[in-house]
DOMITOR-5360 format. One record per residue (C-alpha): x, y, z; residue in three letters. Coordinates in pm, 1 decimal, decimal comma, m for minus. Example, Ala and Ser with C-alpha at 12.3 -4.5 7.8 and 13.67 -1.06 7.14 Angstrom:
REM DOMITOR-5360
1230,0|m450,0|780,0|Ala
1367,0|m106,0|714,0|Ser
END
This chain:
REM DOMITOR-5360
2584,5|m968,1|m1571,7|Unk
2356,6|m1251,8|m1459,3|Unk
2117,5|m1280,3|m1748,3|Unk
1870,1|m1483,1|m1555,3|Unk
1820,4|m1232,4|m1275,4|Unk
1827,5|m935,8|m1530,0|Unk
1538,3|m1109,8|m1716,4|Unk
1342,2|m1141,6|m1389,4|Unk
1388,4|m766,3|m1323,0|Unk
1283,2|m676,3|m1673,7|Unk
965,7|m901,6|m1622,2|Unk
880,0|m749,3|m1282,9|Unk
933,2|m400,4|m1421,8|Unk
680,7|m475,4|m1703,4|Unk
441,7|m626,8|m1462,5|Unk
476,0|m313,8|m1250,0|Unk
414,6|m87,9|m1552,4|Unk
90,7|m278,1|m1645,3|Unk
m34,1|m267,6|m1285,3|Unk
20,5|118,9|m1280,6|Unk
m172,2|168,4|m1606,0|Unk
m449,7|m47,4|m1483,2|Unk
m445,3|71,7|m1114,7|Unk
m424,3|m287,0|m1011,7|Unk
m396,5|m242,3|m644,4|Unk
m367,8|m616,3|m576,0|Unk
m62,6|m654,7|m808,9|Unk
83,4|m322,0|m666,3|Unk
32,3|m455,1|m323,4|Unk
245,9|m748,7|m408,3|Unk
517,9|m566,1|m567,9|Unk
552,6|m285,7|m319,4|Unk
748,0|m379,0|8,2|Unk
558,2|m303,8|331,2|Unk
807,8|m43,5|437,4|Unk
893,4|101,5|91,4|Unk
1026,2|455,5|88,3|Unk
896,3|655,6|m207,8|Unk
1033,1|996,8|m276,3|Unk
814,8|1198,2|m517,7|Unk
918,1|1448,1|m788,1|Unk
802,8|1717,5|m530,9|Unk
1046,6|1581,8|m270,0|Unk
768,1|1434,7|m61,1|Unk
806,4|1098,6|133,1|Unk
525,7|872,5|50,2|Unk
428,7|537,3|195,9|Unk
292,6|221,8|21,7|Unk
m42,1|315,6|176,3|Unk
m27,3|655,3|7,3|Unk
57,1|494,1|m329,3|Unk
m212,7|231,1|m311,8|Unk
m476,3|476,6|m196,0|Unk
m409,3|720,9|m491,0|Unk
m468,2|429,1|m742,0|Unk
m766,4|276,8|m537,2|Unk
m957,2|605,6|m512,6|Unk
m899,2|694,4|m868,0|Unk
m707,4|1014,2|m783,9|Unk
m421,9|901,7|m995,4|Unk
m508,7|768,8|m1337,5|Unk
m241,3|680,8|m1600,1|Unk
m347,7|651,6|m1968,1|Unk
m18,7|594,2|m2122,5|Unk
329,9|490,7|m1974,6|Unk
599,2|447,3|m2232,1|Unk
940,4|323,1|m2108,1|Unk
1274,2|397,9|m2248,4|Unk
1645,9|412,5|m2148,8|Unk
1616,8|130,2|m1890,2|Unk
1940,8|63,6|m1701,0|Unk
1973,8|m224,5|m1464,5|Unk
2263,6|m282,0|m1198,7|Unk
2282,5|m600,5|m997,6|Unk
2418,9|m619,3|m642,7|Unk
2375,5|m958,3|m506,7|Unk
2006,7|m997,7|m416,4|Unk
1939,5|m633,9|m484,5|Unk
1875,3|m473,3|m827,3|Unk
1874,6|m101,1|m905,3|Unk
1671,2|8,7|m1208,6|Unk
1669,5|351,7|m1368,4|Unk
1406,5|391,7|m1638,9|Unk
1278,3|688,0|m1825,7|Unk
898,5|710,7|m1862,8|Unk
673,9|922,3|m2084,3|Unk
351,6|955,2|m1871,7|Unk
3,4|1079,1|m1980,0|Unk
m267,5|1085,3|m1719,1|Unk
m430,5|1298,6|m1456,7|Unk
m414,5|1353,7|m1074,2|Unk
m723,7|1468,3|m902,4|Unk
m873,2|1577,8|m1220,6|Unk
m573,2|1784,3|m1334,3|Unk
m350,9|1689,4|m1630,2|Unk
m42,0|1485,0|m1529,2|Unk
165,0|1456,2|m1842,8|Unk
543,3|1468,3|m1853,9|Unk
885,1|1296,2|m1891,5|Unk
995,5|1125,6|m1579,7|Unk
1290,6|927,1|m1458,9|Unk
1204,2|645,0|m1209,9|Unk
1470,2|488,2|m997,3|Unk
1375,1|174,3|m813,7|Unk
1551,6|m56,9|m573,3|Unk
1427,7|m418,8|m593,2|Unk
1518,7|m676,8|m339,3|Unk
1434,6|m1047,6|m276,1|Unk
1154,3|m1075,7|m17,1|Unk
1125,7|m1332,8|258,1|Unk
906,3|m1535,5|23,8|Unk
1169,4|m1538,2|m239,8|Unk
992,7|m1285,1|m486,0|Unk
1110,3|m954,6|m591,0|Unk
967,4|m643,8|m441,4|Unk
1043,5|m265,5|m440,2|Unk
1199,2|m134,1|m117,4|Unk
1281,0|217,4|m235,7|Unk
1180,2|443,3|m519,1|Unk
1247,8|789,6|m645,4|Unk
1083,2|996,8|m918,5|Unk
1246,9|1282,7|m1101,2|Unk
1149,1|1518,0|m1376,1|Unk
1367,4|1512,9|m1688,2|Unk
1512,6|1855,6|m1745,6|Unk
1346,4|2068,7|m1994,4|Unk
1002,9|1927,2|m1959,0|Unk
727,1|2161,2|m1865,4|Unk
397,2|1975,9|m1864,9|Unk
466,1|1781,0|m1556,0|Unk
274,1|1611,3|m1272,4|Unk
201,1|1874,9|m1025,1|Unk
m3,9|1906,6|m705,1|Unk
m335,0|2069,3|m823,1|Unk
m345,4|2437,5|m724,7|Unk
m635,9|2521,0|m495,2|Unk
m912,5|2690,1|m691,4|Unk
m1077,5|2992,6|m539,4|Unk
m1408,5|2909,0|m399,9|Unk
m1716,1|3047,9|m596,4|Unk
m1882,2|3128,7|m258,8|Unk
m1794,3|3105,6|107,8|Unk
m1814,2|2760,1|261,6|Unk
m2144,1|2725,1|462,0|Unk
m2261,1|2442,3|684,1|Unk
m2639,9|2372,6|731,6|Unk
m2839,1|2105,1|891,4|Unk
m3037,2|1864,6|664,4|Unk
m3413,1|1875,4|636,3|Unk
m3661,7|1614,1|518,1|Unk
m3638,1|1775,2|171,0|Unk
m3284,2|1651,4|165,3|Unk
m3361,4|1278,9|163,8|Unk
m3245,5|1215,6|m205,1|Unk
m2934,0|1418,7|m135,7|Unk
m2843,0|1232,1|177,1|Unk
m2901,8|903,6|m15,3|Unk
m2663,3|1009,6|m288,6|Unk
m2382,3|1103,0|m40,4|Unk
m2408,0|765,7|141,4|Unk
m2370,2|607,1|m198,2|Unk
m2059,7|812,4|m276,0|Unk
m1914,9|746,0|74,4|Unk
m1972,9|374,0|24,8|Unk
m1816,6|372,8|m331,6|Unk
m1501,7|573,6|m175,9|Unk
m1465,0|291,1|101,9|Unk
m1528,8|22,9|m168,9|Unk
m1246,9|150,8|m387,3|Unk
m1017,9|159,4|m78,7|Unk
m1100,3|m192,2|17,6|Unk
m1280,2|m77,0|342,8|Unk
m1621,5|m188,1|230,2|Unk
m1727,2|m499,4|37,3|Unk
m2087,7|m544,7|144,1|Unk
m2421,6|m443,8|m7,7|Unk
m2580,2|m117,0|79,7|Unk
m2911,3|m157,5|254,1|Unk
m3004,0|208,7|261,7|Unk
m3325,9|345,9|103,6|Unk
m3488,7|676,0|78,3|Unk
m3781,0|530,8|278,7|Unk
m3547,5|420,1|561,0|Unk
m3371,2|755,0|556,9|Unk
m3692,6|947,2|587,9|Unk
m3828,3|719,4|871,0|Unk
m3501,2|705,7|1080,6|Unk
m3365,2|1059,9|1036,3|Unk
m3680,6|1259,9|1004,9|Unk
m3935,9|1071,3|1210,3|Unk
m4079,1|1141,1|1549,2|Unk
m3746,4|1025,0|1698,5|Unk
m3446,3|1098,2|1483,8|Unk
m3172,9|831,5|1530,0|Unk
m2899,7|1054,3|1369,8|Unk
m2852,1|1393,7|1224,0|Unk
m2688,1|1525,1|890,0|Unk
m2488,8|1837,0|817,2|Unk
m2409,0|1961,0|465,5|Unk
m2114,8|2170,3|359,3|Unk
m2214,0|2413,4|77,4|Unk
m2020,0|2634,0|m157,2|Unk
m2281,0|2719,7|m413,0|Unk
m2420,1|2357,9|m384,3|Unk
m2375,9|2076,0|m140,3|Unk
m2024,9|1947,6|m157,3|Unk
m1987,4|1735,1|145,0|Unk
m2173,1|1581,5|443,3|Unk
m2131,8|1453,2|794,4|Unk
m2380,3|1201,9|955,0|Unk
m2365,2|1195,6|1329,2|Unk
m2548,7|1084,4|1641,4|Unk
m2525,4|1105,3|2025,4|Unk
m2416,3|843,6|2268,2|Unk
m2454,0|852,4|2639,0|Unk
m2220,7|742,1|2914,2|Unk
m2378,2|660,8|3269,7|Unk
m2045,3|682,2|3421,2|Unk
m1981,9|1027,0|3299,8|Unk
m2344,5|1133,1|3293,7|Unk
m2274,0|1314,0|2979,5|Unk
m2330,6|1251,4|2602,4|Unk
m2065,1|1220,1|2339,2|Unk
m2088,8|1253,2|1952,1|Unk
m2030,4|956,7|1729,3|Unk
m1945,9|1055,9|1359,0|Unk
m2063,2|776,9|1130,1|Unk
m1982,9|932,4|790,5|Unk
m1772,3|1232,0|670,3|Unk
m1736,2|1276,0|301,8|Unk
m1636,1|1547,2|72,7|Unk
m1660,4|1546,2|m304,8|Unk
m1335,6|1470,7|m474,1|Unk
m1295,5|1794,9|m653,0|Unk
m1364,5|1993,1|m342,2|Unk
m1120,7|1837,1|m116,7|Unk
m841,4|2068,5|39,5|Unk
m1075,8|2367,0|14,7|Unk
m1218,1|2377,1|356,9|Unk
m1537,5|2163,8|343,1|Unk
m1412,1|1896,6|578,9|Unk
m1272,7|2158,7|825,2|Unk
m1612,8|2350,4|824,6|Unk
m1801,3|2030,4|895,4|Unk
m1575,4|1931,6|1164,5|Unk
m1580,3|2287,4|1325,7|Unk
m1968,0|2280,5|1328,0|Unk
m1961,7|1933,2|1487,6|Unk
m1724,9|2046,7|1755,5|Unk
m1963,2|2352,2|1826,7|Unk
m2255,9|2120,9|1846,5|Unk
m2071,9|1890,9|2080,6|Unk
m1958,5|2183,3|2313,7|Unk
m2320,7|2322,8|2319,0|Unk
m2453,1|1982,8|2426,1|Unk
m2186,2|1936,9|2690,0|Unk
m2023,7|1642,9|2516,8|Unk
m1712,1|1480,2|2658,8|Unk
m1564,9|1420,6|2304,3|Unk
m1626,5|1320,4|1951,3|Unk
m1535,6|969,9|1814,9|Unk
m1525,9|780,7|1490,6|Unk
m1355,8|519,8|1288,7|Unk
m1123,7|564,1|993,3|Unk
m944,5|314,0|763,8|Unk
m570,9|299,7|791,0|Unk
m533,2|322,0|412,2|Unk
m708,8|643,5|415,0|Unk
m374,0|833,4|493,6|Unk
m493,4|1162,1|369,6|Unk
m794,5|1157,2|593,3|Unk
m589,5|1048,2|892,0|Unk
m342,0|1319,2|850,8|Unk
m641,0|1568,9|840,6|Unk
m783,9|1428,6|1154,3|Unk
m456,1|1439,8|1334,5|Unk
m403,1|1790,8|1232,7|Unk
m727,9|1872,3|1402,1|Unk
m591,8|1719,2|1712,3|Unk
m774,8|1388,7|1708,3|Unk
m581,8|1095,9|1858,7|Unk
m592,9|722,6|1740,6|Unk
m686,9|545,5|2059,8|Unk
m686,0|190,3|1913,8|Unk
m629,4|8,0|1589,2|Unk
m776,6|m330,7|1494,5|Unk
m652,0|m441,0|1149,8|Unk
m708,0|m140,2|916,3|Unk
m974,6|6,2|1144,4|Unk
m848,1|304,8|1344,1|Unk
m1049,6|433,7|1643,3|Unk
m1031,1|805,8|1677,1|Unk
m1106,7|1045,4|1965,5|Unk
m1136,1|1423,2|1948,5|Unk
m1174,2|1682,4|2237,9|Unk
m1138,1|2000,5|2026,4|Unk
m1198,5|2243,6|2314,6|Unk
m907,4|2091,1|2509,1|Unk
m664,2|2126,1|2216,2|Unk
m489,3|2465,2|2148,1|Unk
m469,6|2398,0|1775,6|Unk
m712,1|2561,9|1534,2|Unk
m958,6|2349,8|1340,8|Unk
m899,7|2559,9|1033,2|Unk
m724,2|2290,3|832,6|Unk
m832,9|2154,6|503,2|Unk
m973,1|1815,1|398,0|Unk
END
């Protein structure tokens, strides 16, 4: 076996392990090939964007990652690695502890560095405390959607801050928030509101949507522009996003709107899947910015999906 290449693989494997522990998205981005195929322990196919988003958003946190039984096979400029890992961490707030076997295929990139082109994660037989998709918890109360009032200024402010932090962690926002309670009160609850806010509630407010109307002189009809949609992490996949979008669809229809539109970051793969399940279409993409359009009353599919 070529000791020099084997040493290189050992080194990049260790670099990968440290990046996973630290959720270092920049290093992970470097080590994962653009078209990498990842098969999870649940048999799901995941993309590079899925993996990076899980680390960037904080959904996947690894506290300990101990390797053992590492095997390396070299085939020209391709290296196959099988390594057993004891993992302690959490996924979406639920424990993610277990004994796993990672199989990775490393190849030499166009720039001459090693990157992973395929990966598979398996559970070592006999292990019970394994990484699982968190089970949906029953809702304490039915999901309700209401319009914001001037008493909700502080709440709107907090949701905007949370949405900005979500975008920042994903790499979609790097600026400085210029929002303030005074501005929110003046622009949303003044004599002429420039936008409107909906809250999703399940015992308390768990998500919000901020939207406004646009007008087309050629169509002589309005449309809705959705500026923000955000659901608290622990309440995702429990109907809050779907309830907000359903209410927006109703508002759009009541006001004879032609459609609803918004932007989403291409790295927000979970959000994009949700929007596409609703029936929204990506009409354009500029870099990581996807432009979406939705005509819910023209689509036969139900809006009863989960976000």
